[in-house]
C-alpha positions as CSV (number, residue, x, y, z in Angstrom):
1,X,19.2,-6.8,-16.7
2,X,16.2,-5.1,-18.5
3,X,13.4,-3.5,-16.5
4,X,10.9,-6.2,-17.1
5,X,13.2,-9.0,-15.9
6,X,14.2,-6.9,-13.0
7,X,10.6,-6.3,-12.0
8,X,9.9,-10.0,-12.2
9,X,12.9,-10.9,-10.0
10,X,12.3,-11.9,-6.4
11,X,12.9,-8.4,-4.9
12,X,13.6,-5.1,-6.6
13,X,16.0,-2.6,-5.0
14,X,13.9,0.5,-3.9
15,X,16.0,2.8,-6.1
16,X,15.5,0.6,-9.1
17,X,11.8,0.4,-8.4
18,X,11.7,4.2,-8.3
19,X,13.5,4.3,-11.7
20,X,11.1,1.8,-13.2
21,X,8.1,3.8,-12.0
22,X,9.5,7.0,-13.4
23,X,10.7,5.6,-16.8
24,X,7.5,3.6,-17.4
25,X,4.9,6.1,-16.1
26,X,4.1,3.7,-13.3
27,X,3.1,6.5,-10.9
28,X,-0.4,7.4,-9.5
29,X,-1.5,11.0,-8.8
30,X,0.0,12.5,-5.6
31,X,-2.4,12.7,-2.6
32,X,-1.5,15.8,-0.5
33,X,-3.6,14.5,2.4
34,X,-1.7,11.2,2.5
35,X,1.6,13.1,2.3
36,X,0.6,15.3,5.2
37,X,-0.6,12.4,7.3
38,X,2.6,10.4,6.7
39,X,4.6,13.4,7.9
40,X,2.4,13.8,11.0
41,X,2.6,10.1,11.8
42,X,6.4,9.9,11.4
43,X,6.8,12.8,13.9
44,X,4.4,11.3,16.5
45,X,1.6,13.9,15.9
46,X,-0.8,11.3,14.5
47,X,-1.6,7.9,15.8
48,X,-1.0,4.9,13.6
49,X,-2.8,1.5,14.1
50,X,-2.4,-1.9,12.5
51,X,-5.7,-3.4,11.3
52,X,-7.2,-5.8,8.8
53,X,-9.4,-3.9,6.4
54,X,-11.9,-5.6,4.1
55,X,-11.1,-4.7,0.5
56,X,-14.6,-3.3,-0.1
57,X,-13.9,-0.6,2.5
58,X,-10.7,0.5,0.7
59,X,-11.0,3.1,-2.0
60,X,-8.0,4.1,-4.2
61,X,-7.3,7.9,-4.2
62,X,-6.4,7.7,-7.9
63,X,-9.1,5.5,-9.4
64,X,-7.7,6.1,-12.9
65,X,-4.4,4.5,-11.9
66,X,-4.5,0.9,-12.9
67,X,-1.2,-0.9,-12.7
68,X,-2.7,-3.9,-14.6
69,X,-3.0,-1.7,-17.7
70,X,0.8,-1.4,-18.1
71,X,3.1,-4.2,-19.2
72,X,5.4,-3.6,-16.3
73,X,2.4,-3.4,-14.0
74,X,1.2,-6.9,-15.1
75,X,4.6,-8.3,-14.4
76,X,4.8,-6.8,-10.9
77,X,1.2,-7.8,-10.1
78,X,1.9,-11.4,-11.1
79,X,4.9,-11.5,-8.8
80,X,2.9,-10.0,-5.9
81,X,0.1,-12.5,-6.4
82,X,2.7,-15.3,-6.3
83,X,3.8,-13.8,-3.0
84,X,0.2,-13.7,-1.7
85,X,-0.2,-17.4,-2.7
86,X,3.0,-18.3,-0.7
87,X,1.7,-16.5,2.4
88,X,3.8,-13.3,2.0
89,X,1.3,-10.5,2.7
90,X,2.4,-6.9,2.4
91,X,1.0,-4.2,4.7
92,X,-0.5,-1.2,2.9
93,X,-0.9,2.3,4.2
94,X,-4.4,3.9,4.3
95,X,-6.2,6.7,6.1
96,X,-9.9,6.9,7.2
97,X,-12.4,9.0,5.3
98,X,-16.0,8.8,6.4
99,X,-16.9,5.1,6.5
100,X,-14.1,4.0,4.2
101,X,-10.3,3.9,4.0
102,X,-8.3,5.8,1.3
103,X,-5.3,4.0,-0.4
104,X,-2.9,6.5,-1.9
105,X,0.1,4.3,-2.3
106,X,0.6,0.6,-2.6
107,X,-1.9,0.2,-5.5
108,X,-0.1,-2.9,-6.7
109,X,-0.7,-4.7,-3.4
110,X,-4.3,-3.6,-3.5
111,X,-4.8,-4.9,-7.0
112,X,-2.9,-8.1,-6.3
113,X,-5.2,-8.7,-3.3
114,X,-8.2,-8.4,-5.5
115,X,-6.7,-10.8,-8.1
116,X,-5.8,-13.3,-5.4
117,X,-9.4,-13.0,-4.0
118,X,-8.2,-11.8,-0.6
119,X,-11.0,-10.6,1.7
120,X,-8.9,-8.2,3.7
121,X,-5.6,-6.3,3.5
122,X,-3.2,-5.9,6.5
123,X,-3.0,-2.1,6.9
124,X,-1.2,0.6,8.7
125,X,-4.0,3.1,9.4
126,X,-2.8,6.7,9.5
127,X,-5.2,8.0,12.2
128,X,-8.0,6.1,14.0
129,X,-9.1,2.8,12.7
130,X,-12.6,2.9,14.1
131,X,-14.5,2.5,10.9
132,X,-17.0,-0.4,11.1
133,X,-15.6,-3.5,9.5
134,X,-12.0,-2.9,10.5
135,X,-10.7,-5.9,12.4
136,X,-7.7,-7.0,14.5
137,X,-7.1,-3.3,15.4
138,X,-3.8,-2.8,17.4
139,X,-2.3,0.5,18.5
140,X,-1.6,3.2,18.6
141,X,1.9,2.1,17.7
142,X,4.9,3.7,19.4
143,X,6.8,6.3,17.4
144,X,9.7,3.7,17.0
145,X,7.2,1.1,15.6
146,X,5.7,3.7,13.3
147,X,9.0,4.8,11.9
148,X,10.1,1.1,11.4
149,X,6.8,0.2,9.8
150,X,6.4,3.3,7.5
151,X,10.1,3.6,6.6
152,X,11.6,6.8,5.2
153,X,9.2,9.3,3.7
């Protein structure tokens, strides 16, 4: 199956997704702060909260990364928007910075939410979620919940 058809299938195997990102340049700049916070969260040294964050409070770490500018990105975005419209809402990972939240991964979900005109994104907040505008804040999560929610790093 070619990469574009695979990306458009219902679910892509994580190893295949990694290969598509690598082969097609589908990778944003690395955020060392995000990497550090993920490691701290997965070892229980940083609290993690669930919250609904308004899109206008989320800023992408790599503003130049635009999945919609790549053919494979448009295919993946279309699939994620379909999921949104069917009620399947992914949770993205963010961290607080001043009065906003930084998104360093999950750019496709962020862009899909914008395309689907979603007001908020369900988020796992690495750190405190006490920025004005954050809603439905739950946590901190237990270490087991954190590791299940964040998955392997």
